[in-house]
C-alpha positions in Angstrom: -48.3 26.1 5.8 -48.0 22.4 6.4 -44.6 20.8 5.7 -44.8 17.4 4.0 -41.6 15.3 3.7 -41.6 12.8 0.9 -40.3 9.2 1.6 -37.4 9.9 -0.8 -36.4 13.0 1.2 -36.5 11.1 4.5 -34.5 8.2 3.0 -31.9 10.7 1.8 -31.6 12.4 5.2 -31.4 9.1 7.1 -28.8 7.8 4.6 -26.7 11.0 5.0 -26.8 10.6 8.8 -25.8 7.0 8.7 -23.0 7.6 6.2 -21.7 10.5 8.2 -21.5 8.4 11.3 -19.9 5.4 9.6 -17.4 7.2 7.3 -14.6 7.5 10.0 -15.2 3.9 10.9 -14.9 2.8 7.2 -11.7 4.9 6.8 -10.2 3.3 9.9 -11.1 -0.2 8.6 -9.4 0.6 5.3 -6.3 2.0 7.0 -6.2 -1.1 9.2 -6.6 -3.5 6.3 -3.9 -1.7 4.3 -1.5 -1.5 7.2 -1.9 -5.3 7.8 -1.5 -6.0 4.1 1.6 -3.8 3.9 3.1 -5.6 6.9 2.4 -8.9 5.2 4.0 -7.6 2.0 7.2 -6.4 3.9 7.6 -9.8 5.5 7.0 -11.6 2.2 9.7 -9.4 0.6 12.2 -10.1 3.4 11.5 -13.9 3.2 11.1 -14.0 -0.6 7.7 -15.5 -0.1 6.5 -15.6 -3.8 3.0 -17.0 -3.0 2.2 -14.2 -0.6 3.7 -11.6 -3.0 1.6 -13.0 -5.8 -1.5 -12.3 -3.8 -0.6 -8.8 -2.4 0.9 -7.3 -5.5 -1.3 -6.2 -8.4 -0.6 -7.9 -11.7 0.2 -4.6 -13.3 2.5 -3.5 -10.5 5.1 -0.7 -11.2 7.9 -1.0 -8.6 10.4 1.9 -8.9 13.6 1.3 -6.8 15.7 4.1 -5.3 18.2 3.7 -8.1 15.5 4.4 -10.7 15.2 0.8 -12.0 11.6 -0.2 -12.6 10.3 -3.7 -12.1 7.1 -5.4 -13.0 5.5 -7.8 -10.5 7.2 -10.8 -12.2 10.6 -9.1 -12.3 10.5 -8.1 -8.6 9.4 -11.6 -7.5 12.1 -13.3 -9.7 14.9 -11.1 -8.3 13.8 -11.9 -4.7 13.5 -15.6 -5.4 16.9 -15.7 -7.1 18.6 -13.9 -4.3 19.9 -11.1 -6.7 17.9 -8.8 -4.4 17.5 -9.4 -0.7 15.6 -7.1 1.6 17.1 -7.8 5.0 15.1 -5.2 7.0 12.4 -2.6 6.2 11.0 -0.2 8.7 8.7 2.7 8.3 8.5 6.1 10.0 6.3 9.2 9.5 3.8 7.4 7.4 0.5 8.9 6.3 -2.2 6.8 4.6 -5.0 8.5 2.7 -8.0 6.5 1.4 -9.9 7.5 -1.8 -12.6 4.8 -2.0 -11.0 2.0 -4.2 -7.5 3.5 -3.9 -5.2 4.5 -1.1 -1.9 6.3 -1.0 0.7 5.7 1.6 3.6 8.1 2.0 6.5 8.3 4.5 10.0 7.6 5.4 11.5 4.1 5.2 14.8 2.6 6.3 16.0 -0.3 4.3 18.8 -2.8 4.6 19.3 -4.4 1.2 21.7 -6.8 -0.4 22.0 -6.3 -4.1 24.3 -8.8 -5.6 27.4 -8.7 -3.4 26.8 -5.2 -2.2 25.1 -4.5 1.2 23.3 -1.2 1.5 21.5 0.6 4.4 19.7 3.8 3.6 16.6 5.9 4.2 14.2 6.9 1.5 11.0 8.8 1.0 8.3 6.5 -0.5 4.9 6.6 -2.1 2.9 3.4 -2.4 -0.5 3.0 -4.1 -3.0 0.4 -3.1 -6.1 -0.4 -5.1 -9.2 -2.5 -4.2 -9.8 -5.1 -7.0 -11.9 -8.2 -6.9 -12.9 -7.5 -3.3 -9.4 -7.2 -1.9 -6.5 -4.7 -1.7 -3.3 -5.0 -3.6 -0.2 -2.8 -4.0 -0.2 -1.3 -7.6 2.7 1.1 -7.4 5.8 1.8 -5.3 8.2 4.8 -5.8 11.1 5.5 -3.5 13.7 8.2 -3.5 16.9 7.6 -1.5 17.9 10.4 0.9 21.4 11.7 1.0 23.6 10.2 3.7 
């Protein structure tokens, strides 16, 4: 019996091989892009850089602080510009980034030094951030953090 492979079957097999070989590369590129974007966001928050924050934060951002307060993109940027909220230092540990096509979830441990009004705080928190790919670029769409006991 003679085996005949259709062009559609051969294209399918070839595409599967190519995708299997490029998938890890694609994932690492996504991880690299998001890590760079997140570093840019952290620096923009520390320096109250509203133009950078306007680019890297999604318009429908939900930013949940460790005290349970929820800010929109506009509210977060306004509190940083006014100085009511000042991130003095932000550093990550134990992060894990998972990519899901047009979305990525980053989780881990963060140490923050914050000035809220006249009060200075330094604490650790568990966080989850969600990045989405919209209009050809990544933006942070959600942040949720839970402060760890001292």
